[in-house]
MOPAC internal coordinates of N, CA, C and O (Angstrom, degrees):
PM7 1SCF
backbone

  N    0.0000 0     0.00 0     0.00 0    0    0    0
  C    1.4647 1     0.00 0     0.00 0    1    0    0
  C    1.4406 1   109.95 1     0.00 0    2    1    0
  O    1.2310 1   121.21 1   131.87 1    3    2    1
  N    1.4412 1   115.30 1   -48.13 1    3    2    1
  C    1.5085 1   118.09 1   179.80 1    5    3    2
  C    1.4530 1   112.73 1   -62.52 1    6    5    3
  O    1.2310 1   119.02 1   147.04 1    7    6    5
  N    1.3099 1   119.48 1   -32.96 1    7    6    5
  C    1.4785 1   123.57 1  -179.49 1    9    7    6
  C    1.5294 1   108.89 1   -67.62 1   10    9    7
  O    1.2310 1   118.52 1   143.86 1   11   10    9
  N    1.3379 1   120.43 1   -36.14 1   11   10    9
  C    1.4806 1   124.79 1   177.68 1   13   11   10
  C    1.4624 1   108.95 1   -68.28 1   14   13   11
  O    1.2310 1   119.08 1   135.93 1   15   14   13
  N    1.3719 1   119.36 1   -44.07 1   15   14   13
  C    1.4416 1   124.52 1  -177.57 1   17   15   14
  C    1.6158 1   108.23 1   -61.54 1   18   17   15
  O    1.2310 1   121.39 1   131.18 1   19   18   17
  N    1.3462 1   114.94 1   -48.82 1   19   18   17
  C    1.4352 1   121.43 1   179.60 1   21   19   18
  C    1.5822 1   114.59 1   -61.02 1   22   21   19
  O    1.2310 1   122.95 1   142.79 1   23   22   21
  N    1.3630 1   111.96 1   -37.21 1   23   22   21
  C    1.5317 1   117.88 1  -179.82 1   25   23   22
  C    1.5885 1   100.44 1   -69.73 1   26   25   23
  O    1.2310 1   115.74 1   132.44 1   27   26   25
  N    1.3050 1   125.70 1   -47.56 1   27   26   25
  C    1.4407 1   127.50 1  -177.01 1   29   27   26
  C    1.4755 1   108.17 1   -57.91 1   30   29   27
  O    1.2310 1   121.19 1   131.42 1   31   30   29
  N    1.2588 1   115.33 1   -48.58 1   31   30   29
  C    1.5811 1   118.65 1   179.23 1   33   31   30
  C    1.4715 1   112.88 1   -61.23 1   34   33   31
  O    1.2310 1   121.01 1   142.07 1   35   34   33
  N    1.3140 1   115.68 1   -37.93 1   35   34   33
  C    1.4991 1   118.94 1   179.74 1   37   35   34
  C    1.5799 1   109.98 1   -67.15 1   38   37   35
  O    1.2310 1   120.68 1   137.86 1   39   38   37
  N    1.4107 1   116.31 1   -42.14 1   39   38   37
  C    1.4204 1   118.65 1   179.54 1   41   39   38
  C    1.6379 1   108.65 1   -61.20 1   42   41   39
  O    1.2310 1   121.03 1   133.73 1   43   42   41
  N    1.3165 1   115.63 1   -46.27 1   43   42   41
  C    1.4979 1   118.44 1  -175.31 1   45   43   42
  C    1.4730 1   107.65 1   -64.64 1   46   45   43
  O    1.2310 1   120.23 1   140.54 1   47   46   45
  N    1.4298 1   117.17 1   -39.46 1   47   46   45
  C    1.5680 1   115.17 1   177.32 1   49   47   46
  C    1.4600 1   113.23 1   -65.77 1   50   49   47
  O    1.2310 1   118.17 1   141.94 1   51   50   49
  N    1.2687 1   121.09 1   -38.06 1   51   50   49
  C    1.5014 1   125.29 1   176.17 1   53   51   50
  C    1.5865 1   108.02 1   -61.80 1   54   53   51
  O    1.2310 1   120.93 1   136.20 1   55   54   53
  N    1.3136 1   115.82 1   -43.80 1   55   54   53
  C    1.4635 1   119.64 1  -178.89 1   57   55   54
  C    1.4798 1   110.14 1   -64.38 1   58   57   55
  O    1.2310 1   119.51 1   137.41 1   59   58   57
  N    1.3131 1   118.53 1   -42.59 1   59   58   57
  C    1.4189 1   119.49 1  -177.45 1   61   59   58
  C    1.5365 1   106.30 1   -68.73 1   62   61   59
  O    1.2310 1   119.05 1   138.61 1   63   62   61
  N    1.4093 1   119.42 1   -41.39 1   63   62   61
  C    1.4509 1   114.86 1   176.08 1   65   63   62
  C    1.4660 1   115.41 1   -58.45 1   66   65   63
  O    1.2310 1   118.43 1   141.91 1   67   66   65
  N    1.3329 1   120.60 1   -38.09 1   67   66   65
  C    1.4697 1   121.85 1   175.83 1   69   67   66
  C    1.5087 1   110.10 1   -64.98 1   70   69   67
  O    1.2310 1   117.86 1   141.11 1   71   70   69
  N    1.3464 1   121.67 1   -38.89 1   71   70   69
  C    1.4274 1   124.24 1   179.11 1   73   71   70
  C    1.6169 1   107.84 1   -59.29 1   74   73   71
  O    1.2310 1   120.48 1   135.04 1   75   74   73
  N    1.3781 1   116.69 1   -44.96 1   75   74   73
  C    1.3981 1   121.67 1  -176.72 1   77   75   74
  C    1.4949 1   106.04 1   -62.32 1   78   77   75
  O    1.2310 1   119.44 1   135.96 1   79   78   77
  N    1.3655 1   118.67 1   -44.04 1   79   78   77
  C    1.4668 1   123.61 1  -177.11 1   81   79   78
  C    1.5699 1   115.43 1   -66.16 1   82   81   79
  O    1.2310 1   123.25 1   144.95 1   83   82   81
  N    1.3861 1   111.37 1   -35.05 1   83   82   81
  C    1.5470 1   114.02 1  -173.29 1   85   83   82
  C    1.5627 1   110.92 1   -94.62 1   86   85   83
  O    1.2310 1   120.28 1   135.87 1   87   86   85
  N    1.3596 1   117.07 1   -44.13 1   87   86   85
  C    1.4573 1   119.72 1  -167.29 1   89   87   86
  C    1.5079 1   110.55 1   -87.31 1   90   89   87
  O    1.2310 1   119.41 1   -61.11 1   91   90   89
  N    1.4457 1   118.73 1   118.89 1   91   90   89
  C    1.3937 1   120.45 1   171.41 1   93   91   90
  C    1.6284 1   107.08 1   -68.20 1   94   93   91
  O    1.2310 1   120.32 1   -44.96 1   95   94   93
  N    1.3268 1   117.00 1   135.04 1   95   94   93
  C    1.4415 1   120.63 1  -175.82 1   97   95   94
  C    1.4807 1   116.69 1   109.10 1   98   97   95
  O    1.2310 1   122.14 1   164.19 1   99   98   97
  N    1.3589 1   113.51 1   -15.81 1   99   98   97
  C    1.4886 1   122.24 1   172.47 1  101   99   98
  C    1.5465 1   106.94 1  -111.88 1  102  101   99
  O    1.2310 1   122.23 1   -59.87 1  103  102  101
  N    1.3356 1   113.33 1   120.13 1  103  102  101
  C    1.5275 1   116.31 1  -175.36 1  105  103  102
  C    1.4947 1   108.75 1  -144.47 1  106  105  103
  O    1.2310 1   123.32 1   -22.16 1  107  106  105
  N    1.3762 1   111.23 1   157.84 1  107  106  105
  C    1.4385 1   120.83 1   176.45 1  109  107  106
  C    1.5853 1   106.03 1  -121.48 1  110  109  107
  O    1.2310 1   122.76 1   -51.87 1  111  110  109
  N    1.2629 1   112.31 1   128.13 1  111  110  109
  C    1.4963 1   117.50 1   177.62 1  113  111  110
  C    1.5603 1   108.01 1  -113.17 1  114  113  111
  O    1.2310 1   123.13 1   -35.39 1  115  114  113
  N    1.3038 1   111.61 1   144.61 1  115  114  113
  C    1.4645 1   119.82 1   178.75 1  117  115  114
  C    1.4621 1   111.10 1   117.21 1  118  117  115
  O    1.2310 1   119.48 1   -11.70 1  119  118  117
  N    1.3183 1   118.59 1   168.30 1  119  118  117
  C    1.4829 1   123.40 1  -171.68 1  121  119  118
  C    1.5237 1   112.96 1   -77.82 1  122  121  119
  O    1.2310 1   123.22 1   154.01 1  123  122  121
  N    1.3757 1   111.43 1   -25.99 1  123  122  121
  C    1.4579 1   115.76 1  -177.27 1  125  123  122
  C    1.5925 1   113.20 1  -106.38 1  126  125  123
  O    1.2310 1   121.26 1  -107.79 1  127  126  125
  N    1.2980 1   115.20 1    72.21 1  127  126  125
  C    1.4598 1   118.72 1  -168.52 1  129  127  126
  C    1.5124 1   106.92 1   -66.34 1  130  129  127
  O    1.2310 1   119.42 1   136.91 1  131  130  129
  N    1.3292 1   118.71 1   -43.09 1  131  130  129
  C    1.5374 1   116.25 1  -175.73 1  133  131  130
  C    1.4600 1   111.10 1   -71.02 1  134  133  131
  O    1.2310 1   116.86 1   153.46 1  135  134  133
  N    1.3427 1   123.58 1   -26.54 1  135  134  133
  C    1.3564 1   122.13 1   169.16 1  137  135  134
  C    1.5216 1   115.42 1   -61.54 1  138  137  135
  O    1.2310 1   121.66 1   136.19 1  139  138  137
  N    1.3195 1   114.43 1   -43.81 1  139  138  137
  C    1.3506 1   122.36 1   174.59 1  141  139  138
  C    1.6148 1   115.35 1   -56.51 1  142  141  139
  O    1.2310 1   124.35 1   126.26 1  143  142  141
  N    1.3565 1   109.25 1   -53.74 1  143  142  141
  C    1.4595 1   118.20 1   171.92 1  145  143  142
  C    1.5531 1   112.42 1   -53.58 1  146  145  143
  O    1.2310 1   119.37 1   134.81 1  147  146  145
  N    1.2506 1   118.82 1   -45.19 1  147  146  145
  C    1.5341 1   122.36 1  -178.96 1  149  147  146
  C    1.5213 1   110.77 1   -62.11 1  150  149  147
  O    1.2310 1   120.51 1   138.52 1  151  150  149
  N    1.3542 1   116.63 1   -41.48 1  151  150  149
  C    1.5262 1   121.02 1   179.63 1  153  151  150
  C    1.4871 1   108.92 1   -69.14 1  154  153  151
  O    1.2310 1   120.50 1   133.50 1  155  154  153
  N    1.3773 1   116.64 1   -46.50 1  155  154  153
  C    1.4621 1   118.43 1   174.83 1  157  155  154
  C    1.5012 1   116.58 1   -54.38 1  158  157  155
  O    1.2310 1   122.69 1   143.38 1  159  158  157
  N    1.3711 1   112.46 1   -36.62 1  159  158  157
  C    1.4495 1   118.38 1   177.30 1  161  159  158
  C    1.6356 1   110.22 1   -62.23 1  162  161  159
  O    1.2310 1   120.54 1   141.34 1  163  162  161
  N    1.2609 1   116.58 1   -38.66 1  163  162  161
  C    1.4229 1   122.83 1   174.24 1  165  163  162
  C    1.5723 1   109.10 1   -60.69 1  166  165  163
  O    1.2310 1   122.09 1   124.64 1  167  166  165
  N    1.3249 1   113.60 1   -55.36 1  167  166  165
  C    1.4692 1   120.80 1   178.05 1  169  167  166
  C    1.5553 1   110.34 1   -56.02 1  170  169  167
  O    1.2310 1   118.21 1   133.99 1  171  170  169
  N    1.2454 1   121.02 1   -46.01 1  171  170  169
  C    1.4651 1   119.53 1   177.84 1  173  171  170
  C    1.4691 1   111.34 1   -65.63 1  174  173  171
  O    1.2310 1   118.36 1   147.91 1  175  174  173
  N    1.2279 1   120.73 1   -32.09 1  175  174  173
  C    1.5038 1   119.66 1   175.61 1  177  175  174
  C    1.4783 1   113.21 1   -66.75 1  178  177  175
  O    1.2310 1   122.55 1   141.14 1  179  178  177
  N    1.3004 1   112.71 1   -38.86 1  179  178  177
  C    1.5103 1   115.73 1   174.61 1  181  179  178
  C    1.5403 1   117.28 1   -69.29 1  182  181  179
  O    1.2310 1   123.28 1   142.81 1  183  182  181
  N    1.3711 1   111.33 1   -37.19 1  183  182  181
  C    1.4622 1   115.74 1   169.66 1  185  183  182
  C    1.4890 1   118.47 1   -59.88 1  186  185  183
  O    1.2310 1   124.76 1   137.89 1  187  186  185
  N    1.4102 1   108.47 1   -42.11 1  187  186  185
  C    1.4549 1   114.47 1   177.39 1  189  187  186
  C    1.4325 1   113.95 1   -65.62 1  190  189  187
  O    1.2310 1   119.96 1   142.87 1  191  190  189
  N    1.3459 1   117.69 1   -37.13 1  191  190  189
  C    1.4173 1   123.50 1  -178.44 1  193  191  190
  C    1.5253 1   113.08 1   -72.36 1  194  193  191
  O    1.2310 1   120.36 1   145.59 1  195  194  193
  N    1.3493 1   116.92 1   -34.41 1  195  194  193
  C    1.4781 1   122.86 1  -172.77 1  197  195  194
  C    1.5364 1   112.66 1   -97.69 1  198  197  195
  O    1.2310 1   120.18 1   125.62 1  199  198  197
  N    1.3174 1   117.26 1   -54.38 1  199  198  197
  C    1.4546 1   125.74 1  -167.62 1  201  199  198
  C    1.5322 1   113.40 1   -88.34 1  202  201  199
  O    1.2310 1   121.57 1   139.89 1  203  202  201
  N    1.4145 1   114.60 1   -40.11 1  203  202  201
  C    1.4175 1   115.08 1  -178.33 1  205  203  202
  C    1.5013 1   118.56 1   -64.61 1  206  205  203
  O    1.2310 1   117.34 1   145.92 1  207  206  205
  N    1.2724 1   122.66 1   -34.08 1  207  206  205
  C    1.5271 1   121.79 1   176.51 1  209  207  206
  C    1.5763 1   108.37 1   -64.82 1  210  209  207
  O    1.2310 1   120.99 1   145.88 1  211  210  209
  N    1.4067 1   115.72 1   -34.12 1  211  210  209
  C    1.4958 1   113.02 1  -179.70 1  213  211  210
  C    1.5371 1   112.57 1   -72.25 1  214  213  211
  O    1.2310 1   123.57 1   141.38 1  215  214  213
  N    1.4020 1   110.76 1   -38.62 1  215  214  213
  C    1.4235 1   115.17 1   173.93 1  217  215  214
  C    1.5394 1   118.32 1   -58.20 1  218  217  215
  O    1.2310 1   123.51 1   140.51 1  219  218  217
  N    1.3387 1   110.87 1   -39.49 1  219  218  217
  C    1.5157 1   123.13 1  -175.98 1  221  219  218
  C    1.5469 1   103.42 1   -71.52 1  222  221  219
  O    1.2310 1   117.36 1   142.16 1  223  222  221
  N    1.3565 1   122.63 1   -37.84 1  223  222  221
  C    1.4167 1   121.27 1  -177.14 1  225  223  222
  C    1.5810 1   108.51 1   -74.42 1  226  225  223
  O    1.2310 1   119.90 1   142.19 1  227  226  225
  N    1.2882 1   117.79 1   -37.81 1  227  226  225
  C    1.4777 1   121.73 1  -178.27 1  229  227  226
  C    1.5675 1   112.60 1   -72.91 1  230  229  227
  O    1.2310 1   123.08 1   153.95 1  231  230  229
  N    1.2123 1   111.70 1   -26.05 1  231  230  229
  C    1.5042 1   114.24 1  -179.27 1  233  231  230
  C    1.5865 1   111.31 1  -111.84 1  234  233  231
  O    1.2310 1   118.39 1  -154.57 1  235  234  233
  N    1.3380 1   120.67 1    25.43 1  235  234  233
  C    1.4459 1   119.41 1  -175.00 1  237  235  234
  C    1.4860 1   112.22 1   -66.14 1  238  237  235
  O    1.2310 1   117.45 1   156.58 1  239  238  237
  N    1.4268 1   122.46 1   -23.42 1  239  238  237
  C    1.4316 1   123.26 1   171.94 1  241  239  238
  C    1.4836 1   112.92 1   -65.00 1  242  241  239
  O    1.2310 1   121.85 1   137.18 1  243  242  241
  N    1.3019 1   114.06 1   -42.82 1  243  242  241
  C    1.4881 1   113.27 1   179.87 1  245  243  242
  C    1.5217 1   112.98 1   -74.65 1  246  245  243
  O    1.2310 1   119.69 1   155.59 1  247  246  245
  N    1.3101 1   118.19 1   -24.41 1  247  246  245
  C    1.5066 1   122.37 1   176.05 1  249  247  246
  C    1.5212 1   107.23 1   -68.86 1  250  249  247
  O    1.2310 1   121.75 1   131.28 1  251  250  249
  N    1.3829 1   114.25 1   -48.72 1  251  250  249
  C    1.5149 1   115.00 1   176.02 1  253  251  250
  C    1.5108 1   113.51 1   -60.10 1  254  253  251
  O    1.2310 1   121.28 1   131.46 1  255  254  253
  N    1.2557 1   115.16 1   -48.54 1  255  254  253
  C    1.4643 1   120.76 1  -176.18 1  257  255  254
  C    1.5047 1   111.61 1   -57.22 1  258  257  255
  O    1.2310 1   120.79 1   147.46 1  259  258  257
  N    1.3283 1   116.10 1   -32.54 1  259  258  257
  C    1.5737 1   120.84 1  -174.63 1  261  259  258
  C    1.4627 1   106.87 1   -98.64 1  262  261  259
  O    1.2310 1   117.76 1  -177.60 1  263  262  261
  N    1.3594 1   121.88 1     2.40 1  263  262  261
  C    1.4845 1   125.37 1  -172.53 1  265  263  262
  C    1.4491 1   111.02 1    56.95 1  266  265  263
  O    1.2310 1   116.90 1  -134.62 1  267  266  265
  N    1.2392 1   123.51 1    45.38 1  267  266  265
  C    1.4146 1   127.20 1   175.65 1  269  267  266
  C    1.4521 1   115.23 1    88.82 1  270  269  267
  O    1.2310 1   116.67 1   173.46 1  271  270  269
  N    1.2374 1   123.94 1    -6.54 1  271  270  269
  C    1.4768 1   123.67 1  -176.28 1  273  271  270
  C    1.5425 1   109.89 1   -71.25 1  274  273  271
  O    1.2310 1   117.66 1   151.09 1  275  274  273
  N    1.3081 1   122.06 1   -28.91 1  275  274  273
  C    1.4142 1   124.14 1   174.68 1  277  275  274
  C    1.5572 1   113.99 1   -50.51 1  278  277  275
  O    1.2310 1   122.82 1   146.48 1  279  278  277
  N    1.3746 1   112.19 1   -33.52 1  279  278  277
  C    1.5254 1   117.36 1   178.63 1  281  279  278
  C    1.6146 1   111.09 1   -53.87 1  282  281  279
  O    1.2310 1   121.90 1   152.91 1  283  282  281
  N    1.2759 1   113.96 1   -27.09 1  283  282  281
  C    1.4938 1   110.90 1   177.02 1  285  283  282
  C    1.5104 1   114.02 1   -70.05 1  286  285  283
  O    1.2310 1   119.67 1   149.94 1  287  286  285
  N    1.3303 1   118.24 1   -30.06 1  287  286  285
  C    1.4450 1   122.99 1   172.83 1  289  287  286
  C    1.4811 1   108.27 1   -71.12 1  290  289  287
  O    1.2310 1   118.11 1   140.00 1  291  290  289
  N    1.2943 1   121.21 1   -40.00 1  291  290  289
  C    1.4778 1   119.83 1   171.91 1  293  291  290
  C    1.5019 1   112.65 1   -61.62 1  294  293  291
  O    1.2310 1   119.17 1   139.90 1  295  294  293
  N    1.2028 1   119.18 1   -40.10 1  295  294  293
  C    1.5264 1   122.45 1   176.22 1  297  295  294
  C    1.4675 1   109.55 1   -60.23 1  298  297  295
  O    1.2310 1   119.43 1   134.45 1  299  298  297
  N    1.3597 1   118.70 1   -45.55 1  299  298  297
  C    1.4887 1   121.84 1  -179.86 1  301  299  298
  C    1.4902 1   106.75 1   -63.21 1  302  301  299
  O    1.2310 1   118.36 1   136.62 1  303  302  301
  N    1.2688 1   120.73 1   -43.38 1  303  302  301
  C    1.4541 1   117.99 1   179.75 1  305  303  302
  C    1.4248 1   116.72 1   -66.53 1  306  305  303
  O    1.2310 1   118.87 1   146.16 1  307  306  305
  N    1.3267 1   119.77 1   -33.84 1  307  306  305
  C    1.4365 1   120.34 1   173.72 1  309  307  306
  C    1.5216 1   116.75 1   -70.63 1  310  309  307
  O    1.2310 1   120.26 1   146.87 1  311  310  309
  N    1.2747 1   117.11 1   -33.13 1  311  310  309
  C    1.3894 1   125.68 1   167.92 1  313  311  310
  C    1.5923 1   113.52 1   -57.92 1  314  313  311
  O    1.2310 1   123.52 1   125.80 1  315  314  313
  N    1.3886 1   110.85 1   -54.20 1  315  314  313
  C    1.5027 1   114.67 1   177.33 1  317  315  314
  C    1.5128 1   111.78 1   -58.67 1  318  317  315
  O    1.2310 1   121.31 1   134.68 1  319  318  317
  N    1.4525 1   115.11 1   -45.32 1  319  318  317
  C    1.4129 1   118.52 1  -178.49 1  321  319  318
  C    1.5468 1   113.18 1   -61.94 1  322  321  319
  O    1.2310 1   119.73 1   143.25 1  323  322  321
  N    1.3422 1   118.12 1   -36.75 1  323  322  321
  C    1.4524 1   120.29 1   174.05 1  325  323  322
  C    1.4627 1   114.24 1   -65.90 1  326  325  323
  O    1.2310 1   120.47 1   146.75 1  327  326  325
  N    1.3222 1   116.70 1   -33.25 1  327  326  325
  C    1.4807 1   119.66 1   176.14 1  329  327  326
  C    1.6348 1   107.68 1   -72.93 1  330  329  327
  O    1.2310 1   119.16 1   138.77 1  331  330  329
  N    1.2262 1   119.21 1   -41.23 1  331  330  329
  C    1.4424 1   121.75 1   173.61 1  333  331  330
  C    1.4865 1   114.14 1   -51.85 1  334  333  331
  O    1.2310 1   123.02 1   126.94 1  335  334  333
  N    1.3852 1   111.82 1   -53.06 1  335  334  333
  C    1.4577 1   119.99 1  -178.80 1  337  335  334
  C    1.5601 1   108.73 1   -60.22 1  338  337  335
  O    1.2310 1   121.87 1   135.39 1  339  338  337
  N    1.3343 1   114.02 1   -44.61 1  339  338  337
  C    1.5124 1   116.02 1  -178.32 1  341  339  338
  C    1.4873 1   110.05 1   -61.06 1  342  341  339
  O    1.2310 1   118.60 1   132.43 1  343  342  341
  N    1.3517 1   120.27 1   -47.57 1  343  342  341
  C    1.4002 1   122.71 1  -177.25 1  345  343  342
  C    1.4940 1   114.55 1   -68.65 1  346  345  343
  O    1.2310 1   117.24 1   134.71 1  347  346  345
  N    1.3510 1   122.85 1   -45.29 1  347  346  345
  C    1.3297 1   128.57 1  -169.02 1  349  347  346
  C    1.5515 1   114.72 1   -89.01 1  350  349  347
  O    1.2310 1   121.16 1   140.69 1  351  350  349
  N    1.2687 1   115.40 1   -39.31 1  351  350  349
  C    1.3973 1   118.51 1   171.83 1  353  351  350
  C    1.4247 1   124.97 1   -90.42 1  354  353  351
  O    1.2310 1   122.61 1   140.86 1  355  354  353
  N    1.3687 1   112.61 1   -39.14 1  355  354  353
  C    1.5033 1   120.21 1  -178.47 1  357  355  354
  C    1.4933 1   112.94 1  -101.80 1  358  357  355
  O    1.2310 1   117.11 1  -179.08 1  359  358  357
  N    1.3597 1   123.10 1     0.92 1  359  358  357
  C    1.4496 1   122.95 1   179.68 1  361  359  358
  C    1.4408 1   113.80 1    55.27 1  362  361  359
  O    1.2310 1   117.28 1  -142.66 1  363  362  361
  N    1.3659 1   122.78 1    37.34 1  363  362  361
  C    1.4921 1   129.23 1   175.14 1  365  363  362
  C    1.4667 1   106.72 1  -103.33 1  366  365  363
  O    1.2310 1   123.09 1   -48.18 1  367  366  365
  N    1.3374 1   111.68 1   131.82 1  367  366  365
  C    1.4977 1   114.50 1   179.16 1  369  367  366
  C    1.4458 1   114.63 1   -82.86 1  370  369  367
  O    1.2310 1   117.42 1  -108.61 1  371  370  369
  N    1.3342 1   122.51 1    71.39 1  371  370  369
  C    1.4067 1   128.32 1   173.14 1  373  371  370
  C    1.5257 1   108.60 1  -115.52 1  374  373  371
  O    1.2310 1   119.40 1   -75.03 1  375  374  373
  N    1.3284 1   118.75 1   104.97 1  375  374  373
  C    1.4424 1   125.79 1  -172.39 1  377  375  374
  C    1.4478 1   115.70 1  -106.69 1  378  377  375
  O    1.2310 1   120.78 1   -44.88 1  379  378  377
  N    1.3229 1   116.11 1   135.12 1  379  378  377
  C    1.4089 1   122.69 1   168.53 1  381  379  378
  C    1.4707 1   106.99 1  -119.52 1  382  381  379
  O    1.2310 1   119.23 1   -65.81 1  383  382  381
  N    1.3724 1   119.08 1   114.19 1  383  382  381
  C    1.4629 1   121.67 1  -169.29 1  385  383  382
  C    1.4814 1   122.57 1   -83.32 1  386  385  383
  O    1.2310 1   121.08 1  -170.92 1  387  386  385
  N    1.2816 1   115.54 1     9.08 1  387  386  385
  C    1.5325 1   119.31 1   177.55 1  389  387  386
  C    1.4917 1   109.44 1   159.62 1  390  389  387
  O    1.2310 1   122.29 1     7.76 1  391  390  389
  N    1.2986 1   113.23 1  -172.24 1  391  390  389
  C    1.4433 1   123.39 1  -169.94 1  393  391  390
  C    1.6134 1   109.09 1   -71.81 1  394  393  391
  O    1.2310 1   120.64 1   139.49 1  395  394  393
  N    1.3027 1   116.38 1   -40.51 1  395  394  393
  C    1.4135 1   115.27 1  -175.31 1  397  395  394
  C    1.5655 1   111.11 1   -74.24 1  398  397  395
  O    1.2310 1   118.69 1   142.05 1  399  398  397
  N    1.2629 1   120.11 1   -37.95 1  399  398  397
  C    1.4968 1   120.05 1   175.02 1  401  399  398
  C    1.6307 1   104.95 1   -66.01 1  402  401  399
  O    1.2310 1   117.61 1   139.81 1  403  402  401
  N    1.2434 1   122.16 1   -40.19 1  403  402  401
  C    1.3693 1   123.12 1   176.18 1  405  403  402
  C    1.6435 1   111.18 1   -57.85 1  406  405  403
  O    1.2310 1   122.97 1   133.61 1  407  406  405
  N    1.2989 1   111.91 1   -46.39 1  407  406  405
  C    1.4768 1   116.34 1  -178.15 1  409  407  406
  C    1.5074 1   110.07 1   -67.78 1  410  409  407
  O    1.2310 1   118.13 1   134.90 1  411  410  409
  N    1.3464 1   121.17 1   -45.10 1  411  410  409
  C    1.4917 1   117.11 1   174.51 1  413  411  410
  C    1.4341 1   111.56 1   -61.75 1  414  413  411
  O    1.2310 1   120.56 1   132.13 1  415  414  413
  N    1.3095 1   116.53 1   -47.87 1  415  414  413
  C    1.4480 1   123.65 1  -174.35 1  417  415  414
  C    1.5687 1   109.94 1   -57.05 1  418  417  415
  O    1.2310 1   120.82 1   137.04 1  419  418  417
  N    1.3841 1   116.04 1   -42.96 1  419  418  417
  C    1.4791 1   120.76 1   175.65 1  421  419  418
  C    1.4657 1   115.18 1   -60.75 1  422  421  419
  O    1.2310 1   120.13 1   146.15 1  423  422  421
  N    1.3281 1   117.35 1   -33.85 1  423  422  421
  C    1.4763 1   126.24 1   179.91 1  425  423  422
  C    1.5555 1   107.68 1   -73.25 1  426  425  423
  O    1.2310 1   121.20 1   134.05 1  427  426  425
  N    1.3817 1   115.30 1   -45.95 1  427  426  425
  C    1.5188 1   121.77 1   176.62 1  429  427  426
  C    1.5411 1   109.07 1   -54.81 1  430  429  427
  O    1.2310 1   122.59 1   121.62 1  431  430  429
  N    1.3876 1   112.65 1   -58.38 1  431  430  429
  C    1.4872 1   120.39 1  -179.00 1  433  431  430
  C    1.5153 1   112.71 1   -49.89 1  434  433  431
  O    1.2310 1   123.01 1   132.88 1  435  434  433
  N    1.3653 1   111.84 1   -47.12 1  435  434  433
  C    1.5114 1   115.95 1  -177.10 1  437  435  434
  C    1.6290 1   108.00 1   -64.24 1  438  437  435
  O    1.2310 1   120.82 1   128.96 1  439  438  437
  N    1.3460 1   116.03 1   -51.04 1  439  438  437
  C    1.4381 1   113.30 1  -175.97 1  441  439  438
  C    1.4947 1   113.30 1   -62.78 1  442  441  439
  O    1.2310 1   119.72 1   131.88 1  443  442  441
  N    1.3862 1   118.14 1   -48.12 1  443  442  441
  C    1.4598 1   120.68 1   177.04 1  445  443  442
  C    1.5171 1   113.24 1   -57.08 1  446  445  443
  O    1.2310 1   121.40 1   137.33 1  447  446  445
  N    1.3892 1   114.93 1   -42.67 1  447  446  445
  C    1.4544 1   115.77 1   175.63 1  449  447  446
  C    1.5000 1   113.59 1   -59.58 1  450  449  447
  O    1.2310 1   121.93 1   141.99 1  451  450  449
  N    1.3150 1   113.92 1   -38.01 1  451  450  449
  C    1.5290 1   116.59 1  -174.39 1  453  451  450
  C    1.6415 1   106.41 1   -70.67 1  454  453  451
  O    1.2310 1   121.51 1   139.95 1  455  454  453
  N    1.1518 1   114.71 1   -40.05 1  455  454  453
  C    1.5625 1   120.73 1  -176.60 1  457  455  454
  C    1.5624 1   105.91 1   -67.09 1  458  457  455
  O    1.2310 1   121.64 1   127.62 1  459  458  457
  N    1.2988 1   114.47 1   -52.38 1  459  458  457
  C    1.5154 1   115.61 1   179.48 1  461  459  458
  C    1.4705 1   115.06 1   -61.72 1  462  461  459
  O    1.2310 1   118.72 1   147.36 1  463  462  461
  N    1.3735 1   120.04 1   -32.64 1  463  462  461
  C    1.4673 1   128.78 1   175.37 1  465  463  462
  C    1.4801 1   106.99 1   -61.22 1  466  465  463
  O    1.2310 1   119.16 1   140.29 1  467  466  465
  N    1.3181 1   119.21 1   -39.71 1  467  466  465
  C    1.4856 1   120.81 1  -176.39 1  469  467  466
  C    1.5782 1   107.68 1   -77.28 1  470  469  467
  O    1.2310 1   119.71 1   147.67 1  471  470  469
  N    1.3485 1   118.15 1   -32.33 1  471  470  469
  C    1.4327 1   119.34 1   179.38 1  473  471  470
  C    1.5379 1   113.52 1   -76.00 1  474  473  471
  O    1.2310 1   119.95 1   132.16 1  475  474  473
  N    1.3460 1   117.71 1   -47.84 1  475  474  473
  C    1.3907 1   128.84 1  -178.88 1  477  475  474
  C    1.6066 1   112.20 1   -94.78 1  478  477  475
  O    1.2310 1   123.12 1  -110.11 1  479  478  477
  N    1.1638 1   111.63 1    69.89 1  479  478  477
  C    1.5031 1   115.73 1  -178.08 1  481  479  478
  C    1.5061 1   109.96 1   -68.16 1  482  481  479
  O    1.2310 1   119.25 1   -48.73 1  483  482  481
  N    1.3680 1   119.04 1   131.27 1  483  482  481
  C    1.4134 1   119.89 1  -178.81 1  485  483  482
  C    1.5932 1   113.33 1   -99.08 1  486  485  483
  O    1.2310 1   118.32 1  -159.31 1  487  486  485
  N    1.2761 1   120.80 1    20.69 1  487  486  485
  C    1.3738 1   121.88 1  -178.22 1  489  487  486
  C    1.4785 1   108.15 1   -99.27 1  490  489  487
  O    1.2310 1   120.10 1   180.00 1  491  490  489

């Protein structure tokens, strides 16, 4: 159980690192960038576990009407919210500068997480 959790955390951390590297508007400030990305991976995991199901339930009409594409907007919001929590509550310099960087970052995190999940099977 712990090994699966650590593998999942590692995958999300790598995905966030790729998003920081690729997407302009997502940045990490400070000398320990990987520590910031690792902590934001934990925050994103908690946001996805707590807030994302509520958002999906409340917007299920939009999700059905767009054939699931509205989940991309929910991913963008959870990435932005994780950044906001990291900056304002934890004083970690992980910045998402607006909706478009959050949207592209959410797409990058989803794609990289999917690919790494296929490569690093935890079963």
